[in-house]
DSSP file (Angstrom, degrees, kcal/mol; ACC not computed):
  #  RESIDUE AA STRUCTURE BP1 BP2  ACC     N-H-->O    O-->H-N    N-H-->O    O-->H-N    TCO  KAPPA ALPHA  PHI   PSI    X-CA   Y-CA   Z-CA
    1    1 A E     >        0   0    0      0, 0.0     4,-1.7     0, 0.0     3,-0.4   0.000 360.0 360.0 360.0 147.5  113.4  -66.4  -87.1
    2    2 A L  H  >  +     0   0    0      1,-0.2     4,-2.6     2,-0.2     5,-0.1   0.861 360.0  59.2 -63.3 -35.9  113.6  -68.1  -83.7
    3    3 A D  H  > S+     0   0    0      1,-0.2     4,-2.1     2,-0.2    -1,-0.2   0.876 102.5  51.6 -61.8 -37.4  117.2  -69.1  -84.4
    4    4 A I  H  > S+     0   0    0     -3,-0.4     4,-2.4     2,-0.2    -1,-0.2   0.927 112.1  46.6 -62.9 -45.5  118.4  -65.6  -84.8
    5    5 A L  H  X S+     0   0    0     -4,-1.7     4,-2.5     1,-0.2    -2,-0.2   0.895 108.8  55.4 -63.0 -38.3  116.7  -64.7  -81.5
    6    6 A Y  H  X S+     0   0    0     -4,-2.6     4,-2.1     2,-0.2    -2,-0.2   0.932 109.7  46.9 -56.3 -49.2  118.3  -67.7  -79.9
    7    7 A K  H  X S+     0   0    0     -4,-2.1     4,-2.4     1,-0.2    -2,-0.2   0.902 110.9  52.2 -61.8 -43.7  121.8  -66.5  -81.1
    8    8 A K  H  X S+     0   0    0     -4,-2.4     4,-2.4     1,-0.2    -1,-0.2   0.902 108.2  50.2 -61.8 -42.2  121.1  -62.9  -79.8
    9    9 A V  H  X S+     0   0    0     -4,-2.5     4,-2.9     1,-0.2    -1,-0.2   0.942 111.4  48.9 -63.7 -44.8  120.1  -64.2  -76.3
   10   10 A A  H  X S+     0   0    0     -4,-2.1     4,-2.2     1,-0.2    -2,-0.2   0.923 110.9  49.2 -60.3 -44.5  123.3  -66.2  -76.1
   11   11 A K  H  X>S+     0   0    0     -4,-2.4     5,-2.7     2,-0.2     4,-0.7   0.902 113.1  47.9 -61.4 -42.7  125.4  -63.3  -77.2
   12   12 A I  H ><5S+     0   0    0     -4,-2.4     3,-1.1     3,-0.2    -2,-0.2   0.948 109.8  52.3 -64.4 -48.5  123.7  -61.0  -74.6
   13   13 A A  H 3<5S+     0   0    0     -4,-2.9    -2,-0.2     1,-0.3    -1,-0.2   0.871 116.6  39.6 -58.0 -38.0  124.1  -63.6  -71.9
   14   14 A L  H 3<5S-     0   0    0     -4,-2.2    -1,-0.3    -5,-0.2    -2,-0.2   0.521 106.4-127.1 -85.2  -6.9  127.8  -63.9  -72.7
   15   15 A D  T <<5 +     0   0    0     -3,-1.1    -3,-0.2    -4,-0.7    -4,-0.1   0.886  56.9 155.3  55.6  43.8  128.2  -60.1  -73.2
   16   16 A D      < -     0   0    0     -5,-2.7    -1,-0.2    -6,-0.2    -2,-0.1  -0.658  48.8 -98.8 -91.4 149.5  129.7  -60.9  -76.6
   17   17 A P    >   -     0   0    0      0, 0.0     3,-1.7     0, 0.0    -1,-0.1  -0.325  31.3-112.5 -63.4 156.6  129.6  -58.5  -79.5
   18   18 A K  T 3  S+     0   0    0      1,-0.3    -7,-0.1    -7,-0.0    -6,-0.0   0.804 116.5  61.0 -59.1 -27.9  127.0  -59.0  -82.2
   19   19 A Q  T 3  S+     0   0    0      2,-0.0    -1,-0.3     3,-0.0     3,-0.1   0.654  76.5 118.9 -77.1 -13.8  129.8  -59.9  -84.7
   20   20 A E  S <  S-     0   0    0     -3,-1.7     2,-0.1     1,-0.1    -9,-0.1  -0.183  73.8-106.4 -52.2 141.8  130.9  -62.9  -82.6
   21   21 A S     >  -     0   0    0      1,-0.1     4,-1.7   110,-0.0     3,-0.1  -0.409  16.2-126.1 -72.8 149.1  130.5  -66.1  -84.5
   22   22 A S  H  > S+     0   0    0    108,-0.2     4,-2.9     1,-0.2     5,-0.3   0.807 109.4  63.2 -59.3 -32.9  127.7  -68.5  -83.6
   23   23 A L  H  > S+     0   0    0    107,-1.2     4,-2.3     1,-0.2    -1,-0.2   0.941 104.2  45.0 -62.0 -48.6  130.2  -71.3  -83.2
   24   24 A T  H  > S+     0   0    0      2,-0.2     4,-2.8     1,-0.2     5,-0.2   0.925 114.1  49.3 -59.4 -48.2  132.0  -69.5  -80.3
   25   25 A V  H  X S+     0   0    0     -4,-1.7     4,-2.4     1,-0.2     6,-0.3   0.930 113.3  45.5 -60.6 -47.6  128.7  -68.6  -78.6
   26   26 A Y  H  X>S+     0   0    0     -4,-2.9     5,-1.5     1,-0.2     4,-1.1   0.880 114.5  49.4 -64.5 -37.1  127.4  -72.2  -78.9
   27   27 A K  H  <5S+     0   0    0     -4,-2.3     3,-0.2    -5,-0.3    -2,-0.2   0.943 113.0  45.5 -65.3 -50.7  130.7  -73.6  -77.7
   28   28 A D  H  <5S+     0   0    0     -4,-2.8    -2,-0.2     1,-0.2    -1,-0.2   0.886 120.1  39.7 -62.0 -39.3  131.0  -71.3  -74.7
   29   29 A M  H  <5S-     0   0    0     -4,-2.4    -1,-0.2    -5,-0.2    -2,-0.2   0.613 101.9-130.0 -86.9 -11.3  127.3  -71.8  -73.6
   30   30 A K  T  <5 +     0   0    0     -4,-1.1     2,-0.3    -3,-0.2    -3,-0.2   0.852  60.6 144.4  59.8  33.9  127.4  -75.5  -74.4
   31   31 A W      < -     0   0    0     -5,-1.5    -1,-0.2    -6,-0.3    -2,-0.1  -0.663  45.2-136.2-100.3 154.5  124.1  -74.9  -76.4
   32   32 A L        -     0   0    0     -2,-0.3    89,-0.1    -3,-0.1     5,-0.1  -0.824  31.4 -97.5-103.5 151.5  123.2  -76.6  -79.5
   33   33 A P    >>  -     0   0    0      0, 0.0     4,-2.3     0, 0.0     3,-1.0  -0.341  47.2-104.8 -61.5 155.0  121.6  -74.8  -82.5
   34   34 A L  H 3> S+     0   0    0      1,-0.3     4,-2.4     2,-0.2     5,-0.2   0.844 118.6  56.4 -61.7 -35.2  117.8  -75.2  -82.4
   35   35 A H  H 3> S+     0   0    0      1,-0.2     4,-1.4     2,-0.2    -1,-0.3   0.821 110.6  45.5 -65.4 -28.3  117.6  -77.8  -85.1
   36   36 A L  H <> S+     0   0    0     -3,-1.0     4,-2.5     2,-0.2    -1,-0.2   0.840 110.5  53.7 -77.1 -36.1  120.0  -80.0  -83.2
   37   37 A R  H  X S+     0   0    0     -4,-2.3     4,-2.5     2,-0.2    -2,-0.2   0.926 108.8  49.4 -63.6 -41.1  118.1  -79.4  -79.9
   38   38 A R  H  X S+     0   0    0     -4,-2.4     4,-2.4     1,-0.2    -1,-0.2   0.919 112.1  48.0 -59.0 -44.7  114.9  -80.4  -81.5
   39   39 A Q  H  X S+     0   0    0     -4,-1.4     4,-2.4     2,-0.2    -2,-0.2   0.863 110.3  53.1 -68.2 -34.5  116.6  -83.6  -82.9
   40   40 A L  H  X S+     0   0    0     -4,-2.5     4,-2.1     2,-0.2    -2,-0.2   0.936 112.0  44.0 -62.1 -48.3  118.1  -84.2  -79.4
   41   41 A H  H  X S+     0   0    0     -4,-2.5     4,-2.1     2,-0.2    -2,-0.2   0.895 113.4  50.5 -66.1 -40.7  114.7  -84.0  -77.8
   42   42 A T  H  X S+     0   0    0     -4,-2.4     4,-2.7     1,-0.2    -1,-0.2   0.929 111.6  48.2 -60.2 -47.8  113.0  -86.1  -80.4
   43   43 A S  H  X S+     0   0    0     -4,-2.4     4,-2.9     1,-0.2    -1,-0.2   0.870 109.7  53.0 -65.9 -36.2  115.7  -88.8  -80.1
   44   44 A N  H  X S+     0   0    0     -4,-2.1     4,-2.0     2,-0.2    -1,-0.2   0.903 111.0  47.5 -61.8 -43.2  115.3  -88.7  -76.2
   45   45 A Y  H  X S+     0   0    0     -4,-2.1     4,-2.4     2,-0.2    -2,-0.2   0.946 113.4  46.5 -67.8 -48.2  111.5  -89.3  -76.5
   46   46 A V  H  X S+     0   0    0     -4,-2.7     4,-3.2     1,-0.2     5,-0.3   0.941 110.0  55.3 -60.1 -46.3  112.0  -92.2  -79.1
   47   47 A F  H  X S+     0   0    0     -4,-2.9     4,-2.5     1,-0.2    -1,-0.2   0.910 109.1  46.8 -54.5 -44.2  114.7  -93.7  -76.8
   48   48 A R  H  <>S+     0   0    0     -4,-2.0     5,-3.6     2,-0.2    -1,-0.2   0.896 113.1  49.2 -59.4 -43.7  112.3  -93.7  -73.9
   49   49 A I  H ><5S+     0   0    0     -4,-2.4     3,-1.3     3,-0.2     5,-0.2   0.956 114.2  44.2 -60.5 -52.4  109.6  -95.2  -76.1
   50   50 A I  H 3<5S+     0   0    0     -4,-3.2    -2,-0.2     1,-0.3    -1,-0.2   0.872 114.0  50.9 -60.8 -39.0  111.9  -98.0  -77.5
   51   51 A K  T 3<5S-     0   0    0     -4,-2.5    -1,-0.3    -5,-0.3    -2,-0.2   0.399 116.4-115.8 -87.2   9.0  113.2  -98.7  -74.1
   52   52 A E  T < 5S+     0   0    0     -3,-1.3    -3,-0.2    -4,-0.1    -2,-0.1   0.839  74.6 132.5  63.5  36.3  109.7  -99.0  -72.6
   53   53 A C      < +     0   0    0     -5,-3.6    -4,-0.2    -6,-0.2    -1,-0.1  -0.213  62.7  57.7-103.2  40.3  110.0  -96.0  -70.3
   54   54 A C  S    S-     0   0    0     -5,-0.2     5,-0.1    -6,-0.2    -9,-0.0  -0.927 104.3 -58.1-156.4 171.6  106.6  -94.6  -71.5
   55   55 A P    >>  -     0   0    0      0, 0.0     3,-1.4     0, 0.0     4,-1.0  -0.268  50.8-122.7 -56.0 144.4  102.9  -95.6  -71.8
   56   56 A H  H 3> S+     0   0    0      1,-0.3     4,-1.2     2,-0.2    -4,-0.0   0.784 108.6  66.5 -66.5 -26.8  102.5  -98.8  -73.8
   57   57 A D  H 34 S+     0   0    0      1,-0.2    -1,-0.3     2,-0.2     4,-0.1   0.752  97.9  55.3 -71.1 -19.8  100.2  -97.2  -76.3
   58   58 A M  H X4 S+     0   0    0     -3,-1.4     3,-2.2     1,-0.2     4,-0.4   0.910 102.1  56.8 -72.8 -45.0  103.2  -95.0  -77.5
   59   59 A K  H >< S+     0   0    0     -4,-1.0     3,-1.1     1,-0.3    -2,-0.2   0.806  97.6  61.3 -59.9 -33.2  105.3  -98.0  -78.2
   60   60 A D  T 3< S+     0   0    0     -4,-1.2    -1,-0.3     1,-0.3    -2,-0.2   0.555  90.0  71.4 -74.5  -7.0  102.7  -99.4  -80.6
   61   61 A K  T <  S+     0   0    0     -3,-2.2     2,-0.4    -4,-0.1    -1,-0.3   0.719  90.5  66.9 -83.5 -18.4  103.1  -96.3  -82.8
   62   62 A F    <   -     0   0    0     -3,-1.1     2,-0.4    -4,-0.4    17,-0.1  -0.840  66.3-165.6-105.2 137.7  106.6  -97.4  -84.0
   63   63 A K        -     0   0    0     -2,-0.4    15,-3.5    15,-0.3     2,-0.3  -0.947  18.7-127.0-121.2 140.9  107.2 -100.5  -86.2
   64   64 A Y  B     -A   77   0A   0     -2,-0.4     3,-0.4    13,-0.2    13,-0.2  -0.651   4.8-152.7 -88.7 146.5  110.5 -102.2  -86.8
   65   65 A T  S    S+     0   0    0     11,-2.6    12,-0.1    -2,-0.3    -1,-0.1   0.534  86.8  73.0 -89.0  -8.5  111.6 -102.8  -90.5
   66   66 A S  S >  S-     0   0    0     10,-0.5     3,-0.9     3,-0.3    -1,-0.2  -0.007 122.3 -89.9-103.3  29.5  113.7 -105.8  -89.5
   67   67 A G  T 3  S-     0   0    0     -3,-0.4    -2,-0.1     1,-0.2     8,-0.1   0.786  84.8 -53.6  75.4  24.7  110.9 -108.2  -88.8
   68   68 A G  T 3  S+     0   0    0      1,-0.3    -1,-0.2    -4,-0.0     2,-0.1   0.354  93.8 145.7  95.0  -6.5  110.6 -107.3  -85.2
   69   69 A S    <   -     0   0    0     -3,-0.9    -1,-0.3     5,-0.2    -3,-0.3  -0.430  32.6-165.1 -70.4 138.4  114.2 -107.8  -84.2
   70   70 A R        +     0   0    0     -2,-0.1     2,-0.4    -6,-0.1    -1,-0.1   0.126  42.1 131.1-113.3  17.4  115.4 -105.4  -81.5
   71   71 A I    >>  -     0   0    0      1,-0.1     3,-2.3     3,-0.1     4,-1.1  -0.617  67.4-122.6 -67.4 130.3  119.1 -106.0  -81.9
   72   72 A A  T 34 S+     0   0    0     -2,-0.4     3,-0.3     1,-0.3    -1,-0.1   0.774 108.1  52.8 -54.0 -37.9  120.5 -102.5  -82.2
   73   73 A E  T 34 S+     0   0    0      1,-0.2    -1,-0.3    28,-0.1     3,-0.1   0.767 120.5  34.0 -68.7 -24.0  122.2 -103.1  -85.6
   74   74 A N  T <4 S+     0   0    0     -3,-2.3     2,-1.0     1,-0.1    -2,-0.2   0.416  90.0  96.1-112.1   0.4  119.0 -104.4  -87.1
   75   75 A C     <  +     0   0    0     -4,-1.1    -1,-0.1    -3,-0.3     2,-0.1  -0.230  43.4 153.4 -96.4  52.5  116.2 -102.3  -85.3
   76   76 A N        -     0   0    0     -2,-1.0   -11,-2.6    -3,-0.1   -10,-0.5  -0.496  41.7-125.2 -67.2 144.3  115.6  -99.5  -87.8
   77   77 A L  B     -A   64   0A   0     16,-0.4     2,-0.3   -13,-0.2   -13,-0.2  -0.687  22.7-103.3 -95.5 150.4  112.1  -98.2  -87.5
   78   78 A Y        -     0   0    0    -15,-3.5   -15,-0.3    -2,-0.3    15,-0.1  -0.536  31.3-136.5 -69.3 131.4  109.7  -97.9  -90.3
   79   79 A V        -     0   0    0     -2,-0.3    11,-0.1    14,-0.1     3,-0.1  -0.818  19.0-143.7 -96.8 112.1  109.4  -94.4  -91.6
   80   80 A P        -     0   0    0      0, 0.0    13,-0.0     0, 0.0    -1,-0.0  -0.361  27.7 -94.3 -74.3 150.0  105.8  -93.6  -92.2
   81   81 A K        -     0   0    0     -2,-0.1     2,-0.4     2,-0.0     9,-0.1  -0.299  46.8-171.3 -59.8 145.5  104.8  -91.4  -95.2
   82   82 A S        -     0   0    0      1,-0.1    -1,-0.0    -3,-0.1    -3,-0.0  -0.993  27.6-162.0-143.1 132.6  104.4  -87.7  -94.3
   83   83 A K  S    S+     0   0    0     -2,-0.4    -1,-0.1     1,-0.1    -2,-0.0   0.857  98.7  25.5 -78.9 -36.3  103.2  -84.8  -96.2
   84   84 A T  S    S-     0   0    0      0, 0.0    -1,-0.1     0, 0.0    -2,-0.0   0.637  90.9-134.7-104.2 -17.8  104.8  -82.1  -94.0
   85   85 A H  S    S+     0   0    0      1,-0.1    -3,-0.0     0, 0.0    -4,-0.0   0.760  82.4 100.4  65.4  23.2  107.7  -84.0  -92.5
   86   86 A K        +     0   0    0      4,-0.0     2,-0.1     5,-0.0    -1,-0.1   0.469  43.5 113.4-115.3  -6.5  106.8  -82.6  -89.2
   87   87 A E     >  -     0   0    0      1,-0.1     4,-2.6     4,-0.0     3,-0.3  -0.406  68.4-126.7 -73.1 143.4  104.9  -85.4  -87.5
   88   88 A F  H  > S+     0   0    0      1,-0.2     4,-3.3     2,-0.2     5,-0.2   0.883 107.0  51.1 -59.5 -43.0  106.5  -86.9  -84.5
   89   89 A Y  H  > S+     0   0    0      2,-0.2     4,-1.6     1,-0.2    -1,-0.2   0.842 113.1  45.7 -67.6 -32.8  106.4  -90.5  -85.7
   90   90 A Y  H  > S+     0   0    0     -3,-0.3     4,-2.0     2,-0.2    -2,-0.2   0.957 118.2  42.7 -69.2 -51.1  108.0  -89.6  -89.0
   91   91 A L  H  X S+     0   0    0     -4,-2.6     4,-2.4     1,-0.2    -2,-0.2   0.852 113.4  54.0 -59.1 -39.7  110.7  -87.4  -87.2
   92   92 A G  H  X S+     0   0    0     -4,-3.3     4,-2.7    -5,-0.3    -1,-0.2   0.897 109.3  45.6 -64.3 -45.1  111.2  -90.0  -84.5
   93   93 A A  H  X S+     0   0    0     -4,-1.6     4,-2.5    -5,-0.2   -16,-0.4   0.899 112.9  50.1 -66.9 -39.4  111.8  -92.8  -86.9
   94   94 A I  H  X S+     0   0    0     -4,-2.0     4,-1.0     2,-0.2    -2,-0.2   0.905 114.4  45.9 -63.5 -43.1  114.2  -90.7  -88.9
   95   95 A S  H  < S+     0   0    0     -4,-2.4     3,-0.4     2,-0.2     4,-0.4   0.921 113.1  48.0 -67.9 -43.9  116.1  -89.7  -85.8
   96   96 A W  H >< S+     0   0    0     -4,-2.7     3,-1.6     1,-0.2    -2,-0.2   0.928 109.4  53.6 -59.2 -46.5  116.2  -93.2  -84.4
   97   97 A N  H 3< S+     0   0    0     -4,-2.5    -1,-0.2     1,-0.3    -2,-0.2   0.747 104.5  56.8 -62.3 -24.4  117.5  -94.7  -87.7
   98   98 A S  T 3< S+     0   0    0     -4,-1.0    -1,-0.3    -3,-0.4    -2,-0.2   0.575  86.6 101.9 -86.0  -8.2  120.3  -92.2  -87.8
   99   99 A L  S <  S-     0   0    0     -3,-1.6     2,-0.1    -4,-0.4    -3,-0.0  -0.447  75.5-117.2 -77.1 148.2  121.7  -93.2  -84.4
  100  100 A S     >  -     0   0    0     -2,-0.1     4,-2.0     1,-0.1     3,-0.4  -0.449  26.6-112.5 -77.0 159.3  124.7  -95.5  -84.1
  101  101 A S  H  > S+     0   0    0      1,-0.2     4,-2.2     2,-0.2     5,-0.1   0.804 116.5  62.9 -61.2 -31.4  124.3  -98.9  -82.5
  102  102 A D  H  4 S+     0   0    0      1,-0.2     4,-0.5     2,-0.2    -1,-0.2   0.922 108.0  41.5 -60.7 -42.6  126.5  -97.8  -79.6
  103  103 A L  H >4 S+     0   0    0     -3,-0.4     3,-1.1     1,-0.2    -2,-0.2   0.913 114.0  52.7 -72.1 -42.5  123.8  -95.1  -78.7
  104  104 A R  H 3< S+     0   0    0     -4,-2.0    -1,-0.2     1,-0.2    -2,-0.2   0.826 104.7  56.7 -62.9 -32.9  120.9  -97.5  -79.4
  105  105 A N  T 3< S+     0   0    0     -4,-2.2    -1,-0.2    -5,-0.2    -2,-0.2   0.621  81.9 109.2 -76.0 -14.6  122.4 -100.1  -77.0
  106  106 A L    <   -     0   0    0     -3,-1.1     3,-0.0    -4,-0.5    -3,-0.0  -0.254  51.5-163.3 -62.2 152.9  122.5  -97.7  -74.0
  107  107 A D        +     0   0    0      1,-0.1     2,-0.5   -56,-0.0    -1,-0.1   0.616  65.1  76.7-108.2 -20.1  120.0  -98.5  -71.3
  108  108 A N     >  -     0   0    0      1,-0.1     4,-2.4     2,-0.0     5,-0.2  -0.838  64.8-151.0-105.3 127.0  120.0  -95.2  -69.3
  109  109 A V  H  > S+     0   0    0     -2,-0.5     4,-2.7     1,-0.2     5,-0.2   0.881  96.8  51.0 -59.3 -42.7  118.2  -92.2  -70.7
  110  110 A K  H  > S+     0   0    0      1,-0.2     4,-2.8     2,-0.2     5,-0.2   0.940 111.6  47.7 -65.3 -47.5  120.5  -89.6  -69.1
  111  111 A E  H  > S+     0   0    0      1,-0.2     4,-2.5     2,-0.2     5,-0.2   0.895 112.4  49.6 -59.4 -40.2  123.6  -91.3  -70.4
  112  112 A F  H  X S+     0   0    0     -4,-2.4     4,-2.5     2,-0.2     5,-0.2   0.936 113.4  45.9 -62.5 -46.2  122.0  -91.5  -73.9
  113  113 A S  H  X S+     0   0    0     -4,-2.7     4,-2.3     1,-0.2    -2,-0.2   0.911 113.3  49.6 -65.3 -41.8  121.1  -87.8  -73.8
  114  114 A N  H  X S+     0   0    0     -4,-2.8     4,-2.6     2,-0.2    -1,-0.2   0.942 114.6  44.1 -61.3 -49.0  124.6  -86.8  -72.5
  115  115 A K  H  X S+     0   0    0     -4,-2.5     4,-2.1     1,-0.2    -2,-0.2   0.889 114.9  47.7 -70.3 -36.9  126.4  -88.8  -75.2
  116  116 A L  H  X S+     0   0    0     -4,-2.5     4,-2.1    -5,-0.2    -1,-0.2   0.882 111.6  51.0 -70.9 -34.9  124.1  -87.7  -78.0
  117  117 A K  H  X S+     0   0    0     -4,-2.3     4,-2.8    -5,-0.2     5,-0.2   0.932 110.8  48.8 -65.6 -47.6  124.4  -84.1  -76.9
  118  118 A A  H  X S+     0   0    0     -4,-2.6     4,-2.4     1,-0.2    -2,-0.2   0.879 109.3  53.1 -56.2 -39.2  128.2  -84.3  -76.9
  119  119 A L  H  X S+     0   0    0     -4,-2.1     4,-1.4     1,-0.2    -1,-0.2   0.914 111.5  45.0 -60.4 -44.3  128.2  -85.9  -80.3
  120  120 A Y  H  X S+     0   0    0     -4,-2.1     4,-1.6     2,-0.2    -2,-0.2   0.865 111.6  52.4 -70.3 -35.8  126.1  -83.0  -81.6
  121  121 A L  H  X S+     0   0    0     -4,-2.8     4,-1.0     1,-0.2    -2,-0.2   0.915 110.4  48.1 -64.0 -42.5  128.3  -80.4  -79.9
  122  122 A S  H  X S+     0   0    0     -4,-2.4     4,-0.6     1,-0.2    -1,-0.2   0.836 107.9  56.9 -68.2 -30.9  131.5  -81.9  -81.4
  123  123 A S  H >X S+     0   0    0     -4,-1.4     4,-1.0     1,-0.2     3,-0.7   0.845 101.9  54.3 -72.5 -34.1  129.8  -82.0  -84.8
  124  124 A I  H 3< S+     0   0    0     -4,-1.6    -1,-0.2     1,-0.2     6,-0.2   0.778 102.7  58.0 -71.6 -23.2  129.1  -78.2  -84.8
  125  125 A L  H 3< S+     0   0    0     -4,-1.0    -1,-0.2    -3,-0.2    -2,-0.2   0.700 109.3  44.6 -77.4 -17.7  132.7  -77.5  -84.1
  126  126 A M  H << S+     0   0    0     -3,-0.7     2,-0.5    -4,-0.6    -1,-0.2   0.614  93.5  92.8-100.0 -14.7  133.7  -79.4  -87.3
  127  127 A L    ><  -     0   0    0     -4,-1.0     3,-0.9     1,-0.1     4,-0.4  -0.682  62.3-152.9 -87.4 128.3  131.0  -77.8  -89.6
  128  128 A K  G >> S+     0   0    0     -2,-0.5     3,-1.1     1,-0.2     4,-0.7   0.724  86.9  75.7 -69.2 -22.9  132.0  -74.7  -91.5
  129  129 A V  G >4 S+     0   0    0      1,-0.3     3,-0.6     2,-0.2    -1,-0.2   0.868  97.0  48.5 -60.4 -35.4  128.4  -73.4  -91.7
  130  130 A Y  G <4 S+     0   0    0     -3,-0.9  -107,-1.2     1,-0.2     3,-0.4   0.626 100.1  65.0 -82.4 -10.9  128.7  -72.4  -88.1
  131  131 A Q  G <4 S+     0   0    0     -3,-1.1    -1,-0.2    -4,-0.4    -2,-0.2   0.658  99.4  52.1 -82.0 -17.4  131.9  -70.6  -88.4
  132  132 A S    <<        0   0    0     -4,-0.7    -1,-0.2    -3,-0.6    -2,-0.2   0.438 360.0 360.0 -99.3   2.2  130.5  -68.0  -90.7
  133  133 A H              0   0    0     -3,-0.4    -1,-0.2    -4,-0.2    -2,-0.1   0.446 360.0 360.0-110.3 360.0  127.6  -66.8  -88.6
């Protein structure tokens, strides 16, 4: 699995023993587990689309569930049906809808990305699942 290789590369880069926990490795490298990296990138793309920092034809792919309102608290995106749950528009809507209004209200992509990454990094420090690997 790619995640296993990702962990091994981080341990080699830090010259850590194989038995070192993933939590320590991710914390020291300021890396996110792959599933959170994917979510961060998806969220960044959707943020750019919502904030109109992309071609206009991309923006038309997302529809609001709140009757078109773009007020952050009300601007959930319609989640299209998906057979595989791997399509960008499905994952993008799920990702956007999970964001807090504080993140949605930001205007700067870099600030958005940095704050979301910091949120994800702090979340892995609290999850026990990373402490056992």
